C-alpha positions in Angstrom: 116.0 112.1 81.5 116.3 109.0 80.3 113.0 107.4 78.2 111.5 104.8 80.4 111.0 102.4 77.9 113.6 99.3 78.2 116.0 98.5 75.7 115.8 94.5 76.6 113.8 92.2 77.9 113.5 92.7 82.2 113.8 89.6 84.2 110.6 90.4 86.5 111.2 88.2 90.1 108.7 85.6 90.6 108.8 86.0 94.6 110.0 88.4 96.8 112.9 86.1 97.9 114.2 87.0 94.5 115.2 90.4 95.7 117.8 91.2 98.3 115.8 91.9 101.7 112.8 90.5 100.2 110.8 89.8 103.1 111.9 93.0 104.9 110.9 95.2 101.8 107.2 93.6 101.7 107.0 93.6 105.6 107.6 97.5 105.4 105.3 98.1 102.5 102.3 96.4 104.2 103.0 98.4 107.5 102.6 101.6 105.4 99.0 100.2 103.3 97.8 98.9 106.2 95.4 102.2 107.4 94.7 102.7 103.9 92.8 99.3 102.6 90.0 100.1 104.9 89.3 103.1 102.9 88.8 101.6 99.8 85.0 100.3 99.0 84.2 98.2 95.7 83.9 94.7 94.3 86.6 94.1 92.8 90.6 94.4 93.8 93.2 93.1 91.3 96.7 92.5 91.9 98.9 93.0 89.2 102.2 91.1 88.6 103.6 88.3 91.2 105.1 90.6 93.8 101.9 92.4 94.7 100.4 89.0 95.2 102.6 89.1 98.6 100.7 92.1 99.2 98.6 91.6 102.5 95.2 93.3 101.7 93.2 91.3 104.8 91.9 94.3 106.0 90.3 95.5 102.7 86.4 95.2 102.9 86.6 94.4 99.1 86.2 90.6 99.0 86.8 89.4 95.6 90.6 89.9 94.8 92.5 88.7 92.4 96.0 88.0 91.4 97.2 88.5 87.6 100.5 87.3 86.8 102.3 85.4 83.6 104.1 82.7 85.3 102.7 82.8 89.0 100.9 78.9 89.4 98.4 80.2 91.5 97.6 83.0 90.0 94.0 83.9 89.2 94.3 85.1 86.0 97.6 84.0 83.8 97.9 86.7 81.3 100.9 89.8 80.7 100.7 92.7 82.8 100.9 95.1 80.3 97.9 93.4 78.0 94.5 92.7 81.4 92.0 90.2 79.5 89.6 92.4 81.7 86.9 95.1 80.5 87.1 99.3 80.8 86.5 100.3 84.4 85.4 97.0 85.8 88.3 96.8 88.6 88.0 99.2 91.9 91.5 99.0 93.4 94.6 98.0 91.3 97.8 97.2 93.2 101.2 97.1 91.2 103.9 96.4 93.6 107.9 97.0 92.1 105.8 96.0 88.5 107.0 99.4 87.1 111.0 99.0 87.3 110.2 95.4 85.8 108.3 95.7 82.7 109.4 96.6 79.5 106.9 99.8 78.8 105.8 101.2 82.4 103.9 103.6 80.5 101.9 100.9 78.7 101.6 99.3 81.8 99.9 102.3 83.9 98.0 102.7 80.7 96.3 99.6 81.4 95.5 99.6 84.7 94.0 103.0 84.2 91.6 100.8 81.1 90.0 98.8 83.9 90.2 100.8 86.6 86.8 102.6 87.4 86.5 106.5 87.9 87.1 107.3 91.2 89.4 104.0 92.0 92.3 103.6 93.7 95.7 103.1 92.0 98.4 101.5 94.6 102.1 101.4 93.2 105.6 100.7 95.2 108.9 100.4 93.7 112.5 101.6 94.2 113.2 105.1 94.5 116.1 105.8 92.4 117.2 109.0 94.4 118.3 106.9 97.7 120.8 104.9 98.9 119.6 101.7 97.1 119.3 104.0 93.7 122.9 104.7 94.2 123.8 100.8 93.8 123.5 101.2 89.8 126.3 103.3 89.8 128.6 100.6 91.7 130.2 98.5 89.0 130.1 95.1 90.8 126.0 96.0 91.7 124.6 97.5 88.5 124.5 94.1 86.9 122.8 91.9 89.6 119.2 92.2 89.9 117.6 94.1 90.4 119.5 97.2 90.3 120.2 96.4 86.6 116.9 97.2 85.7 115.2 100.7 85.1 114.4 102.6 89.0 112.2 105.7 89.0 112.1 108.6 91.5 108.9 108.9 92.9 108.1 112.4 91.0 108.2 110.6 88.2 105.8 108.4 88.9 103.3 110.7 90.0 104.3 113.5 86.9 102.5 110.2 84.9 99.8 110.0 87.3 99.1 114.0 86.5 99.0 113.2 83.3 96.5 110.7 83.6 94.2 112.8 85.7 95.1 111.2 89.0 94.8 112.6 92.6 97.8 111.7 94.7 96.7 110.5 98.3 99.7 109.2 99.8 103.2 109.4 98.7 105.7 108.2 101.2 109.6 106.8 101.3 111.0 104.4 103.8 114.1 101.9 104.7 116.6 104.3 104.6 119.2 101.4 103.1 121.2 100.4 100.5 119.4 97.3 100.6 122.9 95.0 99.8 123.6 92.4 102.1 121.3 91.5 105.1 119.8 94.4 107.1 120.4 94.9 110.5 117.1 95.3 112.9 119.0 96.1 115.4 118.6 98.9 118.2 121.2 101.0 115.7 119.5 100.1 112.4 116.0 101.4 114.0 117.5 104.7 115.3 118.6 105.6 111.9 115.2 105.0 110.3 113.4 107.2 112.8 116.1 110.0 112.1 116.2 109.7 108.7 112.7 109.8 108.1 112.1 112.9 110.2 115.1 114.7 108.6 115.6 113.1 105.5 112.2 111.7 104.2 112.5 112.4 100.8 115.0 109.3 100.1 113.4 106.5 101.4 114.8 103.4 99.1 111.4 102.0 99.0 108.3 104.4 97.9 104.4 104.1 98.3 101.9 105.7 96.3 98.2 106.1 96.0 96.1 107.4 93.2 92.8 108.2 93.1 91.3 108.2 89.3 89.4 111.4 88.3 87.1 111.6 85.5 85.3 114.6 84.3 82.3 114.9 82.7 83.2 115.3 79.1 80.2 118.0 78.5 79.7 120.6 81.7 76.2 121.5 82.9 75.9 125.3 83.4 73.7 126.2 86.5 70.1 128.3 84.3 71.2 131.4 86.6 74.9 131.4 84.9 72.4 131.1 80.9 72.5 134.6 78.9 68.9 136.2 78.2 67.8 134.8 74.5 68.2 137.7 72.3 65.0 139.5 70.5 64.7 142.0 67.8 62.8 145.5 69.0 60.3 145.8 66.6 60.2 149.4 65.4 57.3 150.9 63.2 58.4 151.2 59.4 59.0 154.2 57.6 56.3 153.7 55.0 53.7 153.2 57.9 54.6 156.5 59.2 53.9 158.5 55.8 50.8 157.1 55.5 49.9 158.4 59.0 51.1 161.9 57.9 49.3 161.8 55.2 46.5 160.7 56.7 46.6 163.9 59.0 47.4 166.7 56.3 
């Protein structure tokens, strides 16, 4: 397995228009995530990266929603996505939309998001599935040098392994858009029929994935119930040999 660390500076897109069929991709992402926003509660929702800013989260009851980016002009916080200038356990929901494949060290990006996320908070991740028709573009000579296929793509299974190691519980793992995403993807009847058939019989090979994970944090010192505690040890008092001899002497 190739290391996740990139050996060159990735080119992070500043808009979905910079990605082939970007508008179609973000539309499908919004459709998949739409039922989940109402399930997230808290005070602060953080969208990490310029692409995350376009994710529609209007249905979320969290009113204070921020966007963090290093170049986006209308971002609320200007900073690197792998060095968040936020306090530990200060964010209720973090959104990382197509950020891991465009980062120099995706492990560090996840660790930073994990650091600022509160216990029982939610992490929303989307990206390109390496095990899909879109992932095959990395093996086509005239495509693998073009963005975004020249970046590192990760399978959802690998991303979930990273999250499991950090103690997350996976709430959603969905793959969709069974297409190479090269050229303009047709939206005609045949294309819709193919998407329906592929989603039913090839659900794991969708070109785009969405993963929602809940942060679990166990207490450092587990407290045992009182009925589980063992009885305290108390030695039995036995008369000494000297006292028994004295009693025998008095009897004689």
